[in-house]
C-alpha positions as CSV (number, residue, x, y, z in Angstrom):
1,M,48.8,39.0,42.9
2,T,46.4,36.4,41.5
3,A,44.5,37.4,38.3
4,P,40.7,37.6,38.7
5,F,38.6,34.8,37.3
6,T,38.0,35.9,33.7
7,T,36.1,34.1,31.0
8,R,34.5,35.0,27.7
9,F,31.9,34.2,25.1
10,A,33.2,34.6,21.6
11,P,30.6,34.2,18.8
12,S,31.1,34.7,15.1
13,P,28.6,37.1,13.4
14,T,27.9,34.6,10.6
15,G,24.3,34.1,11.5
16,L,21.7,34.5,14.3
17,L,22.3,33.0,17.8
18,H,20.3,29.9,18.8
19,R,19.7,27.9,22.0
20,G,23.1,26.3,21.9
21,H,24.8,29.8,21.9
22,A,22.5,30.9,24.7
23,F,23.5,27.9,26.8
24,S,27.2,28.5,26.3
25,A,27.0,32.2,26.9
26,L,24.9,31.8,30.1
27,T,27.2,29.0,31.4
28,A,30.2,31.3,31.1
29,H,28.4,34.3,32.4
30,D,27.1,32.5,35.4
31,A,30.5,31.0,36.2
32,A,32.1,34.5,36.2
33,R,29.4,35.9,38.4
34,A,29.6,33.0,40.9
35,A,33.4,33.6,41.1
36,G,33.1,37.4,41.4
37,G,35.1,37.6,38.2
38,R,35.0,39.2,34.8
39,F,32.8,38.2,31.8
40,L,34.0,39.4,28.3
41,L,32.4,39.4,24.9
42,R,34.6,38.9,21.9
43,I,33.4,39.1,18.3
44,E,35.3,36.6,16.1
45,D,34.8,38.3,12.8
46,I,38.0,37.5,10.8
47,D,36.0,35.8,8.0
48,A,35.0,38.8,6.0
49,T,33.2,36.7,3.4
50,R,30.6,35.4,6.0
51,C,30.5,37.9,8.8
52,R,27.8,40.6,8.6
53,P,27.2,43.8,10.6
54,E,23.6,42.9,11.1
55,F,24.5,39.6,12.8
56,E,26.9,41.4,15.1
57,T,24.1,43.8,16.1
58,A,21.8,40.9,16.7
59,I,24.4,39.3,19.0
60,Y,24.3,42.3,21.3
61,E,20.5,42.4,21.2
62,D,20.2,38.6,22.0
63,L,22.7,38.7,24.9
64,A,21.1,41.7,26.4
65,W,17.7,40.0,26.2
66,L,19.2,37.1,28.1
67,G,20.2,39.5,30.8
68,L,23.9,39.2,30.3
69,E,26.3,42.1,31.0
70,W,29.9,42.3,29.7
71,E,32.9,44.6,29.9
72,Q,33.5,47.3,27.3
73,P,35.0,47.7,24.9
74,V,34.2,44.5,23.0
75,R,37.2,43.1,21.2
76,R,36.6,42.6,17.5
77,Q,39.2,40.4,15.8
78,S,39.0,42.3,12.6
79,E,40.5,45.3,14.4
80,H,43.6,43.4,15.5
81,L,45.0,41.8,12.4
82,P,48.5,43.4,12.9
83,E,48.8,41.6,16.3
84,Y,48.0,38.2,14.7
85,Q,50.4,38.9,11.8
86,A,53.2,39.8,14.3
87,A,52.7,36.4,16.0
88,I,52.8,34.7,12.6
89,G,56.1,36.5,11.9
90,R,57.6,35.3,15.2
91,L,56.7,31.7,14.4
92,A,58.0,31.9,10.8
93,E,61.3,33.4,11.9
94,R,61.8,30.3,14.1
95,G,61.2,27.9,11.3
96,L,57.9,26.7,12.7
97,L,55.7,27.5,9.7
98,Y,55.7,26.7,6.0
99,R,53.8,27.9,3.0
100,C,51.3,25.3,1.8
101,F,50.0,25.8,-1.8
102,R,47.6,22.9,-1.8
103,T,43.9,23.6,-2.1
104,R,41.3,22.2,0.3
105,K,40.3,19.7,-2.4
106,E,43.8,18.6,-3.0
107,I,44.4,18.0,0.7
108,A,41.2,16.1,1.0
109,E,42.2,13.9,-1.9
110,A,45.7,13.3,-0.4
111,I,44.2,12.3,3.0
112,A,41.7,10.0,1.4
113,S,44.6,8.2,-0.5
114,A,46.8,7.9,2.5
115,P,48.4,4.4,2.8
116,H,47.0,3.8,6.3
117,G,43.4,4.6,5.4
118,T,41.4,7.7,6.0
119,M,43.0,10.2,8.3
120,D,41.6,13.4,9.9
121,T,44.8,15.4,9.8
122,W,47.3,16.7,7.3
123,R,51.1,16.5,7.6
124,G,53.1,18.1,4.9
125,S,56.4,19.9,4.4
126,P,57.8,23.1,2.7
127,L,58.4,23.1,-1.0
128,P,62.0,23.3,-2.3
129,S,63.0,27.0,-2.3
130,D,63.1,27.3,-6.1
131,Q,59.6,25.9,-6.5
132,E,58.2,28.1,-3.7
133,A,59.8,31.2,-5.2
134,R,58.3,30.4,-8.6
135,R,54.8,29.9,-7.2
136,L,55.0,33.0,-5.1
137,A,56.1,35.0,-8.2
138,A,53.1,33.6,-10.0
139,G,50.8,35.0,-7.3
140,E,49.5,31.6,-6.2
141,A,47.5,31.5,-3.0
142,F,49.0,29.7,0.0
143,A,48.3,29.1,3.7
144,W,50.8,29.3,6.5
145,R,50.7,25.9,8.2
146,L,52.3,25.0,11.5
147,S,55.1,22.4,11.1
148,L,54.0,20.0,13.8
149,D,57.3,18.1,13.9
150,A,59.3,21.3,14.4
151,A,56.8,22.7,16.9
152,L,56.9,19.5,19.0
153,A,60.6,19.5,19.0
154,Q,60.7,23.0,20.5
155,A,57.8,22.7,22.9
156,G,58.3,19.2,24.4
157,P,55.6,17.5,26.4
158,L,52.7,19.7,27.5
159,T,49.5,19.4,29.6
160,F,46.4,21.4,30.4
161,T,43.8,21.4,33.2
162,E,40.3,20.4,32.4
163,E,37.7,21.3,35.0
164,G,34.7,20.2,32.9
165,S,34.6,17.2,30.6
166,G,35.7,16.3,27.1
167,P,33.5,14.2,24.8
168,N,34.9,11.0,26.2
169,G,34.8,12.1,29.9
170,E,38.3,13.5,29.9
171,T,38.9,15.6,33.0
172,G,41.7,16.7,35.3
173,L,45.3,17.1,34.1
174,I,45.3,16.2,30.4
175,P,48.4,15.4,28.3
176,A,48.3,17.7,25.3
177,R,48.2,15.8,22.0
178,P,48.6,18.4,19.2
179,E,49.3,15.7,16.7
180,L,45.5,15.2,16.6
181,G,45.4,18.4,14.6
182,G,48.3,17.8,12.3
183,D,49.9,20.7,10.5
184,V,47.1,23.2,11.2
185,V,46.5,26.3,9.2
186,L,47.4,29.4,11.1
187,A,46.9,32.0,8.4
188,R,45.6,32.3,4.9
189,R,46.8,35.0,2.4
190,D,43.2,36.3,2.0
191,V,42.5,36.6,5.7
192,G,45.8,36.9,7.5
193,V,45.0,34.7,10.4
194,A,43.0,31.5,11.2
195,Y,41.0,30.4,14.2
196,H,43.6,28.6,16.3
197,L,46.1,31.4,16.3
198,A,43.5,34.2,16.8
199,V,41.7,32.7,19.7
200,T,44.9,31.7,21.5
201,L,46.4,35.1,21.2
202,D,43.1,36.8,22.1
203,D,42.7,34.8,25.3
204,A,46.2,35.7,26.4
205,L,45.9,39.4,25.6
206,Q,42.5,39.7,27.3
207,G,43.7,38.0,30.5
208,V,41.3,35.0,30.2
209,T,41.9,32.6,33.1
210,H,39.1,30.2,32.3
211,V,38.0,29.1,28.8
212,I,34.4,27.9,29.1
213,R,33.0,26.4,25.9
214,G,31.3,23.4,24.4
215,E,32.9,20.0,24.4
216,D,32.9,20.1,20.6
217,L,36.0,22.3,20.9
218,F,37.8,20.0,23.3
219,E,40.2,18.7,20.7
220,A,41.1,22.3,19.6
221,T,42.6,22.7,23.1
222,H,45.5,20.4,22.2
223,V,46.7,22.6,19.3
224,Q,46.0,25.8,21.3
225,R,48.1,24.5,24.2
226,L,51.0,24.0,21.8
227,L,50.7,27.6,20.4
228,Q,50.7,28.9,24.0
229,A,54.0,27.2,24.6
230,L,55.5,28.4,21.3
231,L,54.5,32.0,21.8
232,D,55.3,32.0,25.6
233,L,51.6,32.7,26.5
234,P,49.9,31.7,29.8
235,T,47.7,28.6,29.8
236,P,44.1,29.1,31.1
237,V,42.1,26.5,32.9
238,Y,39.6,24.8,30.5
239,R,36.0,23.9,31.4
240,H,34.2,22.3,28.5
241,H,30.5,21.8,28.9
242,R,27.9,19.5,27.4
243,L,26.2,20.4,24.2
244,L,22.6,21.3,24.0
245,T,20.7,19.1,21.7
246,G,17.3,19.3,20.1
247,P,14.4,16.8,20.1
248,D,16.2,14.9,17.3
249,G,19.3,14.4,19.4
250,K,21.4,16.6,17.2
251,R,23.2,19.6,18.6
252,Y,21.9,23.0,17.6
253,A,23.8,24.5,14.7
254,K,23.5,27.5,12.4
255,R,23.9,25.3,9.3
256,D,20.8,23.3,10.3
257,H,18.7,26.4,10.7
258,A,18.2,25.9,14.4
259,Q,15.4,28.1,15.9
260,T,17.0,31.5,16.7
261,L,16.8,33.5,19.9
262,A,15.0,36.2,17.9
263,E,12.3,33.7,16.9
264,L,12.0,32.6,20.5
265,R,11.4,36.2,21.6
266,T,8.8,36.7,18.9
267,A,7.1,33.5,20.1
268,G,6.8,35.0,23.6
269,V,9.5,32.9,25.3
270,T,11.1,34.6,28.3
271,P,14.7,34.3,29.4
272,E,13.6,32.6,32.6
273,Q,11.7,30.0,30.6
274,L,14.7,29.4,28.4
275,R,16.9,29.0,31.4
276,A,14.6,26.4,32.9
277,E,14.3,24.5,29.6
278,M,18.1,24.3,29.4
279,G,18.5,23.3,33.1
280,L,20.3,26.4,34.2
């Protein structure tokens, strides 16, 4: 039996939603309705230092104002940490992870001083066992990183299907290139899980058949495809969409204090007007 078309919108409650979020949510919601499928809402709240209950409440209010409907219950990542930790354990047992004690600053400095010029990714290796034991005993913080070389050796060549378009027009059957991400962080001691692992596991556990999201996340697909292979998870179809941009040509972003949906409501803008403005 073929699984029903299932997609999702997965915001983080670290701020208020803006036009860019609305465009992505509506695009996914409309695709699910057109296919007679399922639309899910997932709250990606693993970053306890930035996520706020009031922002989560605002997400529900904003999406309801847009006219969206989603299945209940809503999956909240903070309620599923043991599932992520179990996946980390499976990868560690197979020698696919290593503890990295470098800080973000140290890694940035190491990348900047690389002999082949500035690189966007980090490739490392585990410490000798005696050094690692000493640093663990001292209580030093570490991150679990995926050993890309070991992972590629186990997974072999991989592909994924792109129904939309990547930032350079990539579409169709795409060869996965997880080396673009290097030895990505899959968990930190203070959080227990990082983005790539959580989203990959969530999509599989929720039966997501189509991942519909902005093209800024296209490169993340390469790493996530590798994790699917390593954890024996199904691979959804991907449909990356264009990014909504403001009058200055820059994409809307929380960090740039983009006008929020709450502000648009206060200004008297209707969901229908917003749809028309976004070309939906």
